[in-house]
Backbone bond lengths (Angstrom), bond angles and torsions (degrees), N, CA, C in turn:
res aa  C-N    CA-C-N  psi(-1)  N-CA   C-N-CA  omega(-1)  CA-C   N-CA-C  phi
1 X - - - 1.473 - - 1.490 109.83 -
2 X 1.369 114.26 145.74 1.461 117.75 177.11 1.519 109.41 -114.09
3 X 1.403 116.64 119.21 1.468 119.04 -179.01 1.550 113.58 -55.19
4 X 1.298 118.40 -35.45 1.447 120.28 179.62 1.480 111.00 -65.58
5 X 1.328 117.40 -42.19 1.511 120.75 176.59 1.474 110.33 -63.98
6 X 1.314 119.48 -41.71 1.463 120.87 -179.43 1.547 112.57 -65.95
7 X 1.311 118.83 -29.53 1.488 121.96 170.68 1.509 111.11 -57.09
8 X 1.358 116.74 -41.91 1.396 118.92 -176.34 1.590 111.79 -75.28
9 X 1.343 114.78 -22.96 1.497 120.73 178.83 1.526 111.78 -75.44
10 X 1.341 115.89 -29.25 1.460 119.35 -172.75 1.484 115.55 -57.12
11 X 1.351 123.53 -42.85 1.473 122.00 176.86 1.526 111.49 -59.07
12 X 1.310 117.96 -35.84 1.453 119.41 -179.58 1.536 110.11 -67.94
13 X 1.311 114.29 -46.30 1.455 119.21 179.45 1.552 110.18 -63.99
14 X 1.305 119.88 -37.64 1.443 126.90 177.46 1.551 106.10 -58.30
15 X 1.235 117.21 -50.77 1.524 121.04 -177.45 1.483 111.28 -62.94
16 X 1.352 117.31 -39.96 1.481 120.53 -179.08 1.579 108.90 -67.96
17 X 1.297 116.90 -42.89 1.449 117.12 -178.60 1.535 110.80 -68.50
18 X 1.342 116.55 -39.22 1.450 117.63 176.44 1.481 113.89 -62.46
19 X 1.298 118.09 -39.13 1.457 123.04 179.84 1.554 110.17 -64.76
20 X 1.304 117.25 -44.07 1.483 119.51 177.38 1.542 114.10 -63.24
21 X 1.294 113.03 -33.56 1.491 117.76 178.90 1.538 110.13 -69.94
22 X 1.340 115.23 -46.76 1.480 119.95 -179.50 1.471 113.97 -64.12
23 X 1.306 115.79 -31.63 1.540 122.21 -174.55 1.510 111.80 -102.05
24 X 1.311 116.88 6.54 1.485 120.86 178.26 1.571 110.32 53.38
25 X 1.246 115.31 51.33 1.505 123.79 179.47 1.493 104.64 -100.17
26 X 1.338 120.86 81.22 1.438 124.30 -174.53 1.539 114.39 -61.82
27 X 1.326 115.38 -43.57 1.433 121.42 -176.14 1.497 109.38 -66.89
28 X 1.354 117.62 -47.06 1.437 124.89 178.19 1.556 110.44 -63.50
29 X 1.331 118.66 -40.43 1.439 123.01 179.09 1.557 110.72 -59.10
30 X 1.344 115.90 -47.63 1.404 118.67 176.26 1.547 116.12 -58.67
31 X 1.327 113.36 -39.59 1.443 117.16 177.97 1.509 111.21 -63.08
32 X 1.343 118.93 -44.81 1.458 120.80 -177.29 1.581 109.17 -75.44
33 X 1.367 119.43 -29.05 1.420 121.12 171.44 1.469 114.75 -62.73
34 X 1.352 115.84 -32.20 1.501 121.24 176.04 1.556 108.28 -63.86
35 X 1.350 116.37 -45.76 1.418 120.19 179.41 1.595 112.26 -61.71
36 X 1.306 112.49 -37.23 1.485 118.03 175.97 1.522 111.48 -62.96
37 X 1.365 112.53 -42.11 1.506 116.87 180.00 1.522 111.23 -63.81
38 X 1.308 118.14 -36.39 1.446 121.68 179.68 1.549 111.15 -65.60
39 X 1.320 115.09 -38.19 1.458 118.93 -179.92 1.549 109.40 -71.05
40 X 1.344 115.00 -35.64 1.488 120.99 177.97 1.504 107.23 -65.86
41 X 1.308 119.52 -44.02 1.448 122.95 176.44 1.485 113.62 -52.92
42 X 1.365 112.16 -45.40 1.495 116.23 179.05 1.488 112.33 -71.87
43 X 1.342 120.01 -39.37 1.430 122.34 -177.84 1.546 113.95 -66.90
44 X 1.387 112.83 -35.88 1.428 117.43 -178.86 1.511 113.90 -96.29
45 X 1.398 113.66 2.68 1.490 117.84 179.68 1.505 110.99 58.50
46 X 1.348 115.41 35.81 1.442 118.31 -179.93 1.560 108.87 -89.62
47 X 1.332 115.07 157.27 1.460 120.57 179.41 1.567 110.76 -110.34
48 X 1.328 117.08 16.14 1.472 120.00 -178.50 1.491 105.34 -68.71
49 X 1.324 115.98 137.84 1.482 120.69 -178.86 1.555 106.25 -75.32
50 X 1.369 113.32 157.93 1.472 121.00 -173.22 1.536 112.53 -57.07
51 X 1.318 119.68 -46.04 1.486 118.44 177.56 1.519 116.55 -61.36
52 X 1.288 118.55 -22.53 1.483 122.71 -173.21 1.542 110.33 -80.37
53 X 1.302 119.50 -9.88 1.500 117.75 -177.19 1.545 110.81 -65.31
54 X 1.374 118.26 -23.56 1.493 119.59 -177.26 1.468 111.88 -64.56
55 X 1.362 120.00 -17.25 1.429 121.60 178.10 1.539 112.12 -91.81
56 X 1.360 118.55 -3.58 1.438 120.45 -178.74 1.531 111.73 -79.90
57 X 1.329 114.77 154.63 1.459 122.03 -171.83 1.567 112.35 -59.11
58 X 1.361 116.88 -41.83 1.394 118.33 -174.67 1.537 112.37 -64.24
59 X 1.386 116.89 -35.69 1.421 121.49 178.49 1.474 112.83 -75.28
60 X 1.329 117.13 -39.19 1.550 122.47 173.43 1.542 110.67 -59.51
61 X 1.339 117.26 -38.51 1.472 116.99 -178.15 1.521 110.39 -71.33
62 X 1.362 114.49 -34.45 1.514 117.92 179.74 1.606 107.57 -68.80
63 X 1.287 115.95 -42.08 1.439 119.32 -179.23 1.527 114.64 -65.23
64 X 1.396 111.64 -35.09 1.427 114.91 174.55 1.470 115.39 -66.17
65 X 1.344 116.76 -42.08 1.444 120.25 176.61 1.501 114.37 -64.21
66 X 1.359 117.43 -36.01 1.451 121.78 178.70 1.522 106.95 -71.38
67 X 1.343 122.01 -39.37 1.465 123.32 -178.01 1.528 108.51 -61.07
68 X 1.307 117.08 -31.12 1.489 118.18 179.97 1.522 113.07 -95.78
69 X 1.354 114.48 12.36 1.499 121.66 177.98 1.550 109.62 60.94
70 X 1.285 119.62 27.33 1.428 124.44 178.55 1.521 108.98 -91.35
71 X 1.276 113.32 74.94 1.480 118.54 -177.15 1.570 113.15 -63.81
72 X 1.258 117.68 -37.58 1.449 121.61 -179.14 1.531 110.01 -60.21
73 X 1.328 115.71 -48.99 1.444 116.88 177.93 1.480 114.60 -62.55
74 X 1.316 115.78 -38.40 1.487 119.23 175.79 1.487 112.18 -60.80
75 X 1.343 114.92 -43.36 1.512 118.67 -179.08 1.588 109.88 -65.81
76 X 1.357 116.11 -37.89 1.458 118.07 178.13 1.572 110.03 -65.26
77 X 1.358 115.75 -37.28 1.476 118.38 179.21 1.511 111.23 -67.18
78 X 1.292 119.49 -36.49 1.450 124.85 177.57 1.504 107.40 -65.11
79 X 1.320 118.93 -45.91 1.442 120.55 178.52 1.538 113.63 -59.39
80 X 1.352 118.19 -43.07 1.391 121.67 175.19 1.564 113.19 -62.21
81 X 1.315 115.78 -37.94 1.508 119.30 179.85 1.532 106.93 -65.40
82 X 1.364 116.27 -46.01 1.512 119.88 -177.72 1.557 112.22 -61.91
83 X 1.340 114.01 -41.97 1.525 118.71 179.22 1.498 110.07 -61.71
84 X 1.394 117.57 -43.44 1.408 120.31 -179.06 1.531 112.70 -66.18
85 X 1.340 113.86 -40.29 1.482 119.06 178.12 1.477 113.16 -65.16
86 X 1.296 117.21 -42.20 1.493 121.44 177.00 1.480 111.85 -60.61
87 X 1.270 118.21 -42.59 1.493 121.93 177.66 1.551 111.94 -61.29
88 X 1.405 113.59 -45.07 1.454 115.52 -178.93 1.508 110.34 -66.15
89 X 1.351 116.09 -42.79 1.485 119.10 -176.85 1.497 111.43 -66.65
90 X 1.267 120.85 -31.50 1.501 124.25 179.34 1.544 107.32 -66.86
91 X 1.351 117.56 -40.28 1.439 121.17 175.52 1.531 110.68 -64.70
92 X 1.340 116.04 -43.68 1.460 120.64 -178.46 1.498 110.01 -64.67
93 X 1.345 114.88 -34.02 1.541 118.83 179.40 1.496 108.69 -64.18
94 X 1.251 120.92 -44.29 1.457 124.08 175.92 1.527 111.73 -62.86
95 X 1.312 117.87 -43.10 1.478 120.34 174.44 1.505 112.74 -60.73
96 X 1.321 116.30 -38.15 1.453 119.37 175.22 1.457 115.79 -62.47
97 X 1.309 115.30 -41.90 1.548 119.94 174.07 1.493 109.88 -60.83
98 X 1.347 116.73 -41.79 1.400 120.29 -176.37 1.535 112.57 -62.63
99 X 1.356 114.45 -48.50 1.495 118.82 -178.45 1.530 110.03 -68.02
100 X 1.353 119.68 -28.87 1.423 121.09 175.89 1.474 112.79 -66.04
101 X 1.391 117.27 -39.55 1.461 121.22 175.80 1.541 111.72 -62.61
102 X 1.336 113.08 -38.58 1.485 115.94 -178.38 1.535 111.14 -68.57
103 X 1.315 113.57 -44.69 1.539 120.35 -177.41 1.502 111.33 -61.92
104 X 1.361 117.71 -28.38 1.435 119.10 179.50 1.538 112.22 -65.43
105 X 1.278 115.52 -18.57 1.523 120.30 179.02 1.491 113.32 -91.65
106 X 1.344 116.22 -3.25 1.418 120.46 -178.93 1.583 109.01 -109.97
107 X 1.345 115.07 120.26 1.445 117.69 -178.23 1.500 111.45 -66.01
108 X 1.365 117.65 132.00 1.440 123.41 -178.64 1.505 112.07 56.59
109 X 1.340 114.45 36.53 1.537 117.45 -177.52 1.502 110.51 -102.32
110 X 1.357 120.86 13.73 1.427 123.13 -179.03 1.525 114.47 -57.21
111 X 1.332 114.12 -30.02 1.476 118.84 178.81 1.508 115.07 -60.21
112 X 1.298 117.00 -21.06 1.434 123.92 178.78 1.548 111.76 -67.75
113 X 1.322 116.94 -18.45 1.447 121.39 177.65 1.513 112.35 -93.62
114 X 1.359 119.08 3.29 1.446 120.59 -174.55 1.557 109.66 -72.66
115 X 1.334 116.21 -34.97 1.482 120.30 177.99 1.529 108.42 -90.83
116 X 1.382 116.63 113.41 1.476 118.71 -174.74 1.507 110.89 -70.67
117 X 1.381 119.68 -18.21 1.450 120.07 178.78 1.488 114.27 -85.29
118 X 1.380 117.63 -4.83 1.452 122.32 179.67 1.505 111.97 -69.80
119 X 1.369 117.25 133.36 1.442 121.63 -177.39 1.542 107.60 -129.47
120 X 1.319 115.18 141.17 1.484 119.08 177.58 1.524 109.99 -95.05
121 X 1.369 115.66 139.42 1.451 117.52 -172.04 1.580 109.92 -125.79
122 X 1.336 120.77 -37.16 1.472 115.93 -168.13 1.509 109.64 -157.62
123 X 1.305 115.86 152.82 1.480 120.88 175.42 1.592 106.51 -155.66
124 X 1.352 109.74 152.90 1.515 119.80 170.64 1.446 109.43 -178.96
125 X 1.357 115.68 168.67 1.465 122.89 175.37 1.538 108.23 -83.68
126 X 1.393 115.95 128.11 1.408 121.73 179.48 1.526 106.75 -137.87
127 X 1.324 118.33 154.97 1.412 122.40 178.81 1.547 111.66 -97.20
128 X 1.352 113.00 123.74 1.491 118.80 -179.25 1.561 105.66 -96.75
129 X 1.296 115.86 132.78 1.456 122.82 178.96 1.572 108.45 -116.32
130 X 1.323 115.24 114.96 1.453 122.06 -179.65 1.513 113.76 -66.22
131 X 1.304 121.28 132.63 1.460 123.82 176.48 1.542 110.00 -74.15
132 X 1.286 114.52 -32.15 1.455 116.13 -172.81 1.533 111.70 -80.98
133 X 1.330 118.31 -44.17 1.459 124.41 -179.04 1.529 114.95 -99.51
134 X 1.338 114.20 -22.11 1.498 118.16 -176.12 1.477 114.07 76.40
135 X 1.332 116.48 10.42 1.465 122.67 -176.89 1.561 109.61 -81.69
136 X 1.316 115.02 134.01 1.459 122.00 176.69 1.516 112.79 -98.97
137 X 1.329 116.12 126.98 1.514 119.04 -176.31 1.534 105.63 -137.42
138 X 1.355 115.22 137.09 1.428 117.40 177.40 1.530 110.41 -89.12
139 X 1.308 117.34 134.14 1.489 122.98 178.02 1.516 106.04 -131.80
140 X 1.351 111.14 162.57 1.432 120.12 171.84 1.501 107.16 -96.81
141 X 1.350 117.43 115.80 1.504 122.52 -177.90 1.536 109.22 -94.52
142 X 1.300 114.09 140.77 1.463 123.33 176.83 1.531 107.77 -127.34
143 X 1.420 114.55 126.12 1.458 119.14 -179.39 1.505 107.26 -107.02
144 X 1.293 118.21 123.30 1.471 127.75 172.34 1.533 108.54 -107.14
145 X 1.284 116.05 174.28 1.426 121.24 -178.18 1.495 112.93 -67.47
146 X 1.345 119.55 -22.07 1.453 122.73 -177.09 1.491 112.61 -133.67
147 X 1.370 118.99 -2.21 1.431 124.30 -175.07 1.522 112.88 -137.64
148 X 1.388 116.23 145.27 1.373 120.68 163.20 1.509 111.21 -112.42
149 X 1.347 118.09 123.85 1.449 120.04 -172.49 1.571 105.56 -124.78
150 X 1.331 117.72 136.43 1.451 122.96 169.43 1.494 113.65 -126.57
151 X 1.347 115.81 144.56 1.401 122.39 -167.76 1.491 112.03 -148.09
152 X 1.353 116.37 160.94 1.445 122.82 179.79 1.548 108.71 -105.35
153 X 1.355 114.74 139.57 1.469 116.82 177.07 1.571 109.61 -64.67
154 X 1.353 113.91 136.26 1.487 116.52 178.65 1.475 108.44 -91.53
155 X 1.297 112.43 159.06 1.498 120.82 179.83 1.557 106.84 -77.71
156 X 1.368 112.88 128.55 1.475 116.38 179.13 1.531 108.34 -131.86
157 X 1.288 115.65 160.20 1.481 121.41 178.63 1.517 108.18 -69.86
158 X 1.352 116.79 157.37 1.482 120.76 176.21 1.554 110.53 -55.55
159 X 1.269 116.59 135.45 1.494 122.00 177.91 1.475 113.52 86.77
160 X 1.368 122.37 -9.06 1.439 123.26 175.60 1.486 110.05 -85.66
161 X 1.385 114.57 154.30 1.401 119.44 176.92 1.503 111.79 -72.79
162 X 1.376 114.69 136.38 1.465 122.14 -179.48 1.528 110.94 -67.99
163 X 1.341 117.59 131.61 1.415 121.63 174.04 1.504 111.17 -130.12
164 X 1.381 114.75 171.01 1.419 118.36 -168.38 1.570 110.60 -123.99
165 X 1.288 119.15 146.80 1.416 125.90 175.24 1.563 111.21 -103.93
166 X 1.312 118.60 123.23 1.426 121.68 -173.00 1.502 112.20 -66.59
167 X 1.331 114.70 131.48 1.407 119.02 174.32 1.530 114.07 -100.62
168 X 1.386 114.21 -41.46 1.467 119.18 175.84 1.537 111.70 -155.54
169 X 1.345 116.01 148.63 1.451 121.25 172.26 1.522 109.00 -125.49
170 X 1.287 116.19 131.08 1.432 120.07 -177.05 1.556 111.96 -128.28
171 X 1.288 113.77 129.16 1.498 118.57 179.19 1.517 111.62 -69.68
172 X 1.332 116.06 137.96 1.413 117.91 -175.10 1.463 114.66 -75.52
173 X 1.424 119.58 -32.20 1.466 123.32 -171.75 1.517 107.31 -68.78
174 X 1.352 121.56 -11.05 1.458 121.69 178.23 1.540 109.02 -107.58
175 X 1.266 119.80 11.54 1.419 119.73 -171.74 1.560 114.04 -109.80
176 X 1.323 113.53 151.90 1.475 121.56 175.33 1.537 109.66 -129.91
177 X 1.336 116.95 138.69 1.474 119.50 178.77 1.528 107.38 -118.89
178 X 1.337 114.75 135.80 1.441 124.65 176.82 1.514 109.43 -122.77
179 X 1.344 116.53 127.75 1.443 119.30 176.58 1.522 113.34 -129.34
180 X 1.300 116.44 20.35 1.494 121.05 178.40 1.527 104.83 -123.97
181 X 1.325 113.09 134.16 1.437 121.27 -177.99 1.527 109.99 -127.22
182 X 1.333 117.85 129.70 1.494 121.44 -171.54 1.532 112.49 -63.50
183 X 1.343 120.43 -25.10 1.390 120.87 -175.73 1.524 113.93 -75.98
184 X 1.262 118.32 -18.49 1.445 126.45 174.41 1.514 114.65 64.00
185 X 1.373 117.81 19.13 1.399 118.91 -175.56 1.592 110.29 -72.07
186 X 1.334 114.43 150.07 1.463 118.22 -170.07 1.579 110.36 -68.20
187 X 1.355 114.42 -28.45 1.495 115.19 -175.68 1.503 109.82 -72.71
188 X 1.302 121.68 -6.98 1.448 123.39 178.06 1.543 114.66 -95.83
189 X 1.338 116.50 -3.24 1.514 116.72 -175.83 1.516 112.43 -76.01
190 X 1.338 115.62 -3.53 1.477 117.86 179.05 1.498 108.79 -111.69
191 X 1.383 117.92 10.63 1.421 119.47 -170.71 1.552 107.74 -113.82
192 X 1.299 115.16 157.33 1.490 123.98 164.95 1.528 109.53 -147.18
193 X 1.261 116.62 154.28 1.501 122.78 -173.99 1.548 108.46 -114.65
194 X 1.244 113.34 134.33 1.471 124.07 174.97 1.528 107.27 -99.30
195 X 1.351 116.12 125.19 1.478 121.08 171.69 1.547 106.88 -116.31
196 X 1.356 114.16 127.34 1.439 121.92 -177.27 1.552 105.92 -147.86
197 X 1.333 117.14 147.54 1.491 119.78 177.03 1.482 112.95 -52.96
198 X 1.297 119.59 -31.46 1.522 122.52 -176.57 1.509 108.78 -81.53
199 X 1.329 119.39 -36.23 1.486 119.36 -178.26 1.471 109.96 -173.60
200 X 1.345 116.78 156.63 1.427 124.41 177.33 1.539 109.59 -128.09
201 X 1.299 117.54 141.30 1.454 121.99 -175.28 1.613 106.65 -159.95
202 X 1.336 110.84 163.92 1.449 119.85 176.78 1.478 110.94 -100.26
203 X 1.394 121.21 140.04 1.396 123.60 173.99 1.531 109.95 -109.72
204 X 1.316 117.23 132.86 1.476 120.58 -179.38 1.531 105.33 -109.69
205 X 1.286 113.20 126.63 1.504 121.58 174.51 1.523 112.82 -98.06
206 X 1.346 115.58 168.59 1.448 116.93 -175.58 1.551 107.33 -86.60
207 X 1.320 119.21 -24.96 1.463 119.28 -179.54 1.505 110.14 -139.96
208 X 1.313 121.35 164.20 1.370 125.09 179.81 1.583 110.98 -67.60
209 X 1.404 114.22 -34.16 1.405 118.38 177.39 1.537 112.78 -66.22
210 X 1.338 113.70 -38.97 1.469 117.51 179.46 1.590 108.05 -64.28
211 X 1.291 118.54 -39.95 1.438 120.31 178.45 1.473 110.74 -62.31
212 X 1.355 119.06 -45.75 1.532 120.71 177.77 1.517 111.61 -61.87
213 X 1.324 118.18 -39.59 1.417 120.08 -179.43 1.544 112.50 -64.41
214 X 1.356 115.87 -43.00 1.450 119.89 -179.39 1.558 110.08 -68.50
215 X 1.333 116.01 -44.90 1.462 117.00 -175.93 1.511 110.17 -65.30
216 X 1.366 116.74 -39.11 1.442 119.77 178.80 1.517 111.18 -64.71
217 X 1.311 119.08 -41.76 1.473 122.30 -178.54 1.541 108.82 -68.08
218 X 1.335 120.33 -47.58 1.450 122.10 179.77 1.479 113.97 -60.48
219 X 1.347 115.80 -44.71 1.465 119.40 179.36 1.499 112.18 -64.11
220 X 1.286 117.45 -38.87 1.483 119.95 179.19 1.523 109.66 -61.37
221 X 1.338 116.40 -44.00 1.444 117.72 -175.21 1.521 112.25 -81.72
222 X 1.293 118.88 -20.25 1.522 122.91 170.25 1.532 104.85 -62.75
223 X 1.336 119.09 -49.40 1.450 118.11 -175.33 1.514 108.74 -62.78
224 X 1.334 119.67 -41.03 1.442 119.85 -177.23 1.525 112.13 -69.99
225 X 1.372 115.47 -34.57 1.477 118.35 175.42 1.469 112.08 -67.21
226 X 1.337 119.41 -37.80 1.456 121.32 -178.66 1.541 107.39 -71.98
227 X 1.307 120.30 -37.50 1.444 122.90 176.03 1.570 109.64 -61.87
228 X 1.292 116.05 -42.24 1.498 117.69 -177.88 1.543 109.56 -71.61
229 X 1.279 117.55 -32.45 1.523 121.50 177.75 1.526 108.79 -63.55
230 X 1.354 117.90 -43.24 1.413 119.92 178.99 1.534 113.30 -64.95
231 X 1.337 114.76 -43.69 1.490 120.60 176.71 1.522 110.63 -59.93
232 X 1.298 117.36 -42.38 1.472 122.66 177.44 1.501 111.66 -59.46
233 X 1.313 116.11 -44.23 1.447 121.72 178.98 1.571 112.83 -64.33
234 X 1.377 111.38 -38.91 1.502 113.83 177.72 1.521 109.50 -69.09
235 X 1.319 117.33 -38.33 1.503 119.64 178.92 1.518 111.77 -63.24
236 X 1.362 115.47 -40.52 1.516 116.42 176.26 1.519 111.41 -63.22
237 X 1.395 115.76 -38.21 1.461 116.08 -178.91 1.495 112.17 -67.69
238 X 1.377 114.86 -37.83 1.415 119.95 177.72 1.531 113.00 -60.27
239 X 1.340 113.70 -44.87 1.471 118.57 179.26 1.471 112.23 -67.53
240 X 1.348 118.25 -38.59 1.429 122.36 -174.12 1.568 111.96 -75.15
241 X 1.380 115.71 -26.70 1.482 119.28 -174.79 1.509 113.91 -55.11
242 X 1.384 120.28 -47.92 1.483 119.25 -178.04 1.554 111.92 -62.46
243 X 1.333 116.97 -34.05 1.445 119.88 -178.00 1.559 110.12 -71.68
244 X 1.386 114.62 -34.09 1.452 115.77 177.58 1.435 112.40 -68.31
245 X 1.431 116.80 -38.87 1.454 121.21 179.52 1.533 111.13 -65.78
246 X 1.303 115.12 -38.37 1.462 119.84 177.26 1.519 111.47 -62.42
247 X 1.345 114.56 -48.83 1.461 117.58 -178.79 1.533 109.48 -62.76
248 X 1.315 117.43 -35.07 1.517 117.29 178.81 1.528 111.94 -67.17
249 X 1.330 111.66 -44.48 1.517 117.42 176.30 1.490 112.01 -55.47
250 X 1.326 117.72 -46.08 1.419 120.79 179.24 1.510 113.48 -61.89
251 X 1.323 113.81 -39.07 1.473 120.96 177.59 1.567 110.58 -60.98
252 X 1.346 114.32 -44.70 1.412 118.89 -178.48 1.566 110.23 -66.63
253 X 1.375 115.87 -42.74 1.444 116.90 -179.38 1.514 114.03 -67.35
254 X 1.322 115.52 -27.67 1.519 120.72 174.36 1.511 110.43 -65.18
255 X 1.333 115.01 -38.57 1.454 118.39 -179.37 1.513 108.47 -69.94
């Protein structure tokens, strides 16, 4: 989904919803409200399944206004929803342009654009120290809303834009960051450790403040990525439940 394209769609959806409200077209109203819910899910990066929007406050308020034949209030509520969505999508559109510019500098990094909710946040050169070999190597780290990527600068001809070759991509929802060490030695105050099922290593920053900034950013997005993973799992279970019940009923009827 493209946030900029969705901004152009909003006036059409607004007109359709307003028409169904004015003409008491209940069935058509619900259909267009479902499309509105899907755009809200995208704009708010929510993982609520489509059928669940009917329990949300905005839809309940609309239903209450329609039940009382208060069309004016319902139209005002729709206008507020559209204004809020347009503002969110405009911000998302700028974020999309930003991540696209970043991905252009990463060789074979087009896959990073596959998830429309992915956002780029931070980058810098940091030193990665291997736990297994103890070898220290400088990489360029990129922090996205759900991924931590580190890469090596590629050789380019003079005058060409610098780009990077991916060394590793790690999912944040499986990650843990540690920046406290019991020995309290001064040489560790610029370090933090990444723990991940695929690998663990120490990152060495150039200053204490840089370490604090990176740890704070990574932890914040780990929490968000874990929350999103839980919501996605709940959404899958919600969608799968009716099919499981149907299959069970068919099995019983066959018996």
